[in-house]
C-alpha positions as CSV (number, residue, x, y, z in Angstrom):
1,M,62.1,-197.9,159.0
2,L,65.8,-197.6,158.4
3,T,66.9,-197.3,162.0
4,E,66.3,-199.6,165.0
5,P,64.1,-197.1,166.9
6,S,61.9,-196.3,164.0
7,R,61.7,-200.0,163.1
8,L,60.5,-201.0,166.6
9,T,58.0,-198.1,166.7
10,D,56.6,-198.5,163.2
11,F,56.8,-202.3,163.0
12,P,56.5,-203.7,166.6
13,T,55.8,-207.2,165.4
14,L,59.2,-207.5,163.9
15,A,60.9,-207.5,167.3
16,G,62.7,-210.7,167.7
17,Q,62.2,-212.1,164.2
18,A,64.1,-211.9,160.9
19,Y,61.3,-211.4,158.4
20,L,62.7,-211.9,154.9
21,N,59.5,-212.6,153.0
22,T,58.2,-209.2,151.8
23,A,58.1,-210.5,148.2
24,A,55.1,-212.6,149.4
25,E,53.6,-210.4,152.1
26,G,54.8,-207.0,153.3
27,I,54.5,-206.2,157.0
28,P,52.3,-203.0,157.3
29,P,53.5,-200.2,159.6
30,T,51.3,-199.0,162.4
31,V,50.0,-196.1,160.2
32,V,48.4,-198.6,157.8
33,I,46.7,-200.3,160.7
34,D,45.4,-196.9,161.8
35,A,44.1,-196.3,158.3
36,F,41.8,-199.2,158.6
37,G,40.4,-197.7,161.8
38,Q,39.9,-194.4,160.0
39,Y,38.0,-196.2,157.2
40,C,35.7,-197.8,159.9
41,R,35.1,-194.4,161.5
42,D,34.2,-192.9,158.2
43,K,32.0,-195.8,157.3
44,L,30.0,-195.2,160.5
45,L,28.8,-191.9,158.9
46,G,26.8,-193.8,156.4
47,M,26.3,-192.0,153.1
48,D,28.2,-189.0,154.4
49,G,31.2,-191.2,154.7
50,R,31.4,-191.7,151.0
51,L,32.7,-188.2,150.6
52,K,35.6,-189.2,152.8
53,H,36.0,-192.5,151.0
54,E,36.3,-190.7,147.7
55,A,38.8,-188.2,149.1
56,Q,41.0,-191.2,150.0
57,R,40.6,-192.6,146.5
58,Q,41.8,-189.4,145.0
59,R,44.6,-189.2,147.5
60,T,45.7,-192.7,146.5
61,R,45.7,-191.8,142.8
62,E,47.9,-188.8,143.5
63,L,50.4,-190.8,145.6
64,A,50.5,-193.6,143.0
65,A,51.0,-191.2,140.2
66,R,54.1,-189.7,141.9
67,F,55.6,-193.2,142.3
68,L,54.8,-194.3,138.7
69,G,55.7,-191.0,137.0
70,L,52.1,-190.3,135.8
71,S,49.3,-187.9,136.5
72,P,46.5,-188.8,138.9
73,Q,44.1,-189.0,136.0
74,E,46.3,-191.8,134.5
75,I,45.9,-194.0,137.6
76,G,43.2,-196.6,138.0
77,I,42.4,-198.8,141.0
78,C,40.9,-202.3,140.9
79,S,41.1,-205.2,143.3
80,C,44.4,-207.0,142.4
81,S,46.9,-207.4,139.6
82,S,45.1,-210.4,138.2
83,E,41.9,-208.4,137.7
84,A,44.0,-205.6,136.1
85,F,45.6,-208.0,133.6
86,N,42.3,-209.6,132.7
87,L,40.7,-206.2,132.2
88,A,43.6,-205.2,130.0
89,A,43.1,-208.3,127.9
90,T,39.6,-207.1,127.1
91,A,41.0,-203.8,126.0
92,A,43.7,-205.3,123.8
93,Q,41.1,-207.0,121.5
94,L,43.6,-209.5,120.2
95,G,43.0,-211.4,117.0
96,V,44.1,-214.8,115.6
97,D,46.9,-213.1,113.7
98,D,48.3,-211.4,116.7
99,E,51.2,-212.5,118.9
100,V,52.0,-211.9,122.6
101,V,55.4,-212.3,124.1
102,I,55.5,-213.6,127.7
103,N,58.5,-215.0,129.7
104,D,59.2,-217.8,132.1
105,L,60.3,-215.6,135.0
106,D,56.9,-213.9,135.2
107,F,54.2,-214.3,137.7
108,P,51.1,-216.2,136.5
109,A,48.9,-213.0,136.7
110,G,50.9,-211.4,133.8
111,A,51.1,-214.5,131.6
112,T,47.9,-216.5,131.9
113,P,45.4,-213.9,130.4
114,W,47.2,-214.5,127.1
115,L,47.2,-218.3,127.5
116,V,43.5,-219.0,128.2
117,P,41.4,-220.6,125.4
118,T,39.4,-217.4,124.9
119,C,42.4,-215.4,123.9
120,P,42.8,-215.9,120.1
121,A,46.4,-214.6,119.9
122,T,49.5,-216.8,119.7
123,T,51.9,-216.6,122.7
124,R,55.7,-216.7,122.2
125,L,57.9,-217.5,125.2
126,W,60.9,-215.4,126.0
127,A,62.9,-218.0,127.9
128,A,65.5,-217.2,130.5
129,R,69.1,-218.3,130.3
130,E,70.9,-218.9,133.5
131,G,68.2,-217.0,135.4
132,A,68.3,-213.9,133.1
133,L,66.2,-212.7,130.2
134,R,68.6,-211.7,127.4
135,L,67.7,-208.8,125.0
136,E,69.0,-210.7,121.9
137,D,66.5,-213.5,122.7
138,L,63.7,-211.0,122.8
139,T,64.6,-209.4,119.5
140,S,64.3,-212.7,117.7
141,L,60.7,-213.0,118.9
142,L,59.5,-209.6,117.7
143,G,57.9,-209.2,114.4
144,P,55.0,-207.5,112.5
145,R,52.5,-209.7,114.3
146,T,53.7,-208.8,117.8
147,R,50.9,-206.9,119.5
148,L,52.2,-206.7,123.0
149,V,55.0,-207.8,125.3
150,S,54.2,-208.6,128.9
151,L,56.8,-208.7,131.7
152,S,57.6,-208.0,135.3
153,L,60.3,-205.4,136.1
154,V,61.5,-207.6,138.9
155,S,60.9,-211.3,138.8
156,F,59.0,-212.9,141.6
157,F,60.8,-216.2,140.8
158,N,64.5,-215.1,141.3
159,G,64.5,-211.3,141.7
160,Y,66.1,-210.7,138.3
161,R,65.7,-207.0,137.4
162,L,65.1,-206.3,133.8
163,P,66.7,-203.4,131.9
164,L,63.4,-201.8,131.1
165,N,64.6,-198.8,129.1
166,E,66.6,-201.0,126.8
167,I,63.7,-203.4,126.4
168,A,61.4,-200.6,125.6
169,R,63.8,-199.3,122.9
170,Q,64.0,-202.8,121.4
171,V,60.3,-203.4,121.4
172,H,59.4,-200.0,119.9
173,R,62.3,-200.2,117.4
174,H,61.4,-203.6,116.0
175,C,57.6,-203.6,116.0
176,S,54.6,-201.5,117.1
177,A,53.9,-203.7,120.1
178,L,52.7,-202.4,123.4
179,L,54.8,-203.0,126.5
180,V,52.9,-204.1,129.6
181,V,55.0,-203.9,132.9
182,D,54.1,-205.4,136.2
183,V,56.0,-203.5,139.0
184,T,54.6,-205.5,141.9
185,Q,58.1,-206.6,143.1
186,A,59.6,-203.2,142.5
187,L,57.1,-200.6,143.6
188,G,58.2,-199.1,147.0
189,R,61.6,-200.9,146.9
190,I,63.6,-199.5,144.0
191,P,63.5,-196.1,142.2
192,L,61.4,-196.4,139.0
193,D,61.8,-195.0,135.5
194,L,58.7,-196.3,133.6
195,S,58.8,-193.9,130.7
196,G,59.0,-196.7,128.2
197,A,55.9,-198.6,129.5
198,D,52.6,-198.5,127.8
199,L,50.6,-200.0,130.7
200,I,51.7,-200.4,134.3
201,I,50.2,-202.8,136.9
202,S,51.0,-203.5,140.5
203,S,49.6,-205.4,143.5
204,T,49.5,-203.5,146.8
205,H,50.3,-206.0,149.6
206,K,54.0,-206.4,149.2
207,W,56.7,-203.8,149.1
208,I,54.4,-200.7,149.6
209,L,53.3,-202.4,152.9
210,A,49.6,-202.0,152.3
211,S,46.8,-204.6,152.1
212,H,45.2,-207.2,149.9
213,G,42.3,-206.0,147.7
214,G,44.1,-203.4,145.8
215,G,45.4,-203.2,142.2
216,L,47.1,-200.1,140.7
217,V,46.9,-199.5,137.0
218,G,48.8,-196.8,135.1
219,V,47.5,-195.9,131.7
220,P,49.6,-193.2,130.1
221,Q,47.6,-190.5,128.4
222,G,48.8,-191.4,124.9
223,R,47.6,-195.0,125.4
224,T,44.1,-194.4,126.5
225,D,42.5,-195.8,123.4
226,E,44.5,-199.0,123.5
227,W,43.9,-199.7,127.2
228,T,40.3,-198.9,127.9
229,A,38.8,-202.0,129.5
230,R,35.7,-203.2,127.6
231,V,33.6,-204.6,130.3
232,G,30.3,-203.8,132.0
233,G,29.9,-202.3,135.5
234,W,28.7,-199.0,136.8
235,F,31.5,-197.0,138.4
236,N,33.4,-197.1,135.1
237,R,30.4,-195.9,133.1
238,E,29.8,-192.5,131.6
239,N,26.0,-192.8,131.9
240,A,25.5,-195.2,134.9
241,F,22.2,-193.6,135.9
242,E,21.2,-191.5,132.9
243,P,17.8,-192.1,131.2
244,D,19.6,-193.8,128.2
245,R,21.6,-196.3,130.4
246,F,19.7,-199.3,129.0
247,E,20.2,-198.2,125.4
248,R,24.0,-197.6,125.5
249,A,26.8,-198.2,127.9
250,P,29.8,-195.9,127.2
251,T,32.9,-196.7,129.3
252,R,35.0,-194.0,131.0
253,P,38.3,-194.0,129.0
254,G,41.7,-195.2,130.1
255,A,42.6,-195.7,133.8
256,D,39.0,-194.9,134.9
257,S,37.7,-198.0,133.1
258,Y,39.6,-200.3,135.6
259,T,37.4,-199.4,138.6
260,V,34.4,-201.4,137.4
261,G,32.3,-201.4,140.5
262,M,32.3,-200.0,144.0
263,P,35.9,-199.4,145.0
264,N,37.4,-201.4,147.8
265,Y,37.7,-198.5,150.1
266,P,39.3,-200.3,153.1
267,A,42.2,-201.3,150.8
268,I,42.4,-197.8,149.3
269,Y,42.8,-196.3,152.8
270,A,45.6,-198.8,153.4
271,V,47.3,-198.2,150.1
272,A,47.3,-194.4,150.7
273,A,48.8,-194.9,154.1
274,G,51.4,-197.4,152.8
275,L,52.5,-195.2,149.9
276,E,52.6,-192.1,152.1
277,Y,54.8,-194.0,154.6
278,I,57.2,-195.2,151.9
279,E,57.3,-191.7,150.4
280,S,58.2,-190.2,153.8
281,V,61.2,-192.5,154.1
282,G,62.2,-192.2,150.4
283,V,62.5,-195.1,147.9
284,A,66.0,-194.0,147.0
285,M,67.0,-194.1,150.7
286,I,65.4,-197.5,151.1
287,D,67.4,-198.8,148.0
288,D,70.6,-197.3,149.2
289,Y,70.1,-198.9,152.6
290,C,69.1,-202.3,151.3
291,R,71.6,-202.7,148.4
292,P,74.6,-203.7,150.6
293,L,72.4,-206.1,152.6
294,V,71.3,-207.8,149.3
295,R,74.9,-207.9,148.2
296,Y,76.1,-209.4,151.5
297,C,73.4,-212.0,151.5
298,L,74.0,-213.0,147.9
299,D,77.8,-213.3,148.5
300,E,77.2,-215.5,151.6
301,V,74.6,-217.8,150.0
302,K,77.1,-218.3,147.1
303,K,79.5,-219.9,149.5
304,L,77.0,-222.6,150.5
305,P,76.1,-225.9,148.9
306,V,72.9,-224.6,147.1
307,E,72.0,-223.8,143.5
308,L,71.8,-220.1,143.1
309,L,68.9,-219.0,140.9
310,T,69.6,-215.2,141.0
311,P,72.1,-214.0,138.4
312,D,75.0,-212.3,140.1
313,E,74.7,-209.1,138.0
314,P,74.8,-205.8,139.9
315,D,72.4,-204.1,137.6
316,G,70.1,-207.1,137.8
317,L,69.6,-207.1,141.5
318,A,66.6,-205.6,143.4
319,G,65.3,-206.8,146.7
320,I,64.9,-210.6,146.0
321,L,67.4,-213.5,145.7
322,A,66.6,-217.1,145.3
323,F,68.3,-220.5,145.4
324,R,67.3,-224.2,145.1
325,H,67.9,-227.1,147.4
326,C,66.4,-230.6,147.3
327,D,65.4,-230.3,151.0
328,A,63.9,-226.8,150.8
329,E,60.8,-227.5,152.9
330,R,62.8,-228.8,155.8
331,I,65.2,-225.9,155.5
332,Q,62.3,-223.4,155.6
333,A,60.7,-225.3,158.6
334,E,63.9,-225.2,160.6
335,L,64.5,-221.5,159.9
336,Q,60.9,-220.7,160.9
337,A,61.4,-222.5,164.2
338,Q,64.2,-219.9,164.8
339,N,61.8,-217.1,163.8
340,I,63.5,-216.6,160.4
341,H,60.9,-216.2,157.7
342,I,61.6,-216.9,154.0
343,M,59.6,-218.4,151.1
344,S,59.8,-222.0,150.0
345,H,58.1,-223.5,147.0
346,A,58.9,-226.6,144.8
347,G,62.5,-226.7,146.0
348,R,63.0,-223.0,145.6
349,L,63.9,-220.8,148.6
350,R,63.4,-217.1,148.2
351,V,64.7,-214.2,150.4
352,A,63.3,-210.7,150.2
353,I,65.1,-207.7,151.8
354,H,63.3,-204.5,152.6
355,G,64.0,-201.3,154.5
356,Y,62.8,-202.8,157.8
357,N,65.5,-205.5,157.6
358,T,68.8,-205.2,159.3
359,A,72.3,-206.6,158.9
360,Q,71.6,-208.7,162.0
361,D,68.6,-210.3,160.2
362,I,70.9,-211.3,157.3
363,E,73.6,-212.6,159.7
364,K,71.0,-214.6,161.6
365,F,69.6,-216.1,158.4
366,I,73.0,-217.0,157.0
367,A,74.2,-218.6,160.2
368,A,71.0,-220.6,160.6
369,L,71.0,-221.7,156.9
370,Q,74.7,-222.9,157.3
371,E,73.8,-224.8,160.4
372,T,70.8,-226.4,158.8
373,L,72.7,-227.4,155.7
374,D,75.5,-228.9,157.8
375,K,72.9,-231.3,159.3
């Protein structure tokens, strides 16, 4: 992944293109494609294949646990981060006197479950200043009514990386709120220390290079009571097929409550392969390799006539940078015509740099962006 030979072997479709859009869709290595084939071969065994499916699910929990700093028993698997957040909302059992802190750099999945009409709690907005979320602004929002604080470790919007340990200390010092952390834009790209998080959620189709249809949930052992999803189902039940199943419906506690029905085994095979691949390379190695590429890209973009949206703070950088231009869609189209792929949305252009990117990718992007802006 970090060398040209391994890049071409593991990611053959990247030959000839500068793919800088992992924050939207990761490009899976060949081992992930092979994992889908293995799922199909196991599925051909019928019911006997379920033993192999379940072995893959347990393997995925073990791998995810190592990445998130938890035990396999503290890992749940559902279908996506949106499902995980909505299940978490049932666990929280918020009341009309409760408050939830959200922020304006977050992805909708982490904010909207607390904004829907069925949620009785009051939301308070932690607003960014110059693209960054400041701790002093958070402190002013915390109080005795604050039940939880929901945030993304790395913002999908502009790539700002939050100082999680400091935030956790602030939250737990000023109130008894629970800290919910979405690591979708961080998992597989930067080393993680999530010791201050009370609930951890991630998608699976971005930086860990797996597929859609997966959602990882981390419920630390000490938070099992607070984060047991209160929904029906069967895979998450203690007594799914017992004689008293129509008289009572106890839920498996904690992380197990988030796998409500039949697991999405094709995605699970892909997630296991993706995590194993990233682990074999090493997240620290990926970060060390990518950090100078991100720095170089940011420095060059700053020289151009665009509005930079990513704060230029060394500790606040991860794998994403973003900028705004009034002609963003045309810029994206012209770059794509040159086989350079970035994200454009509502005037915002976003670049994402992973371990399969090269200095040549960044140079090609900067040169093409300069040429397009000159037009």
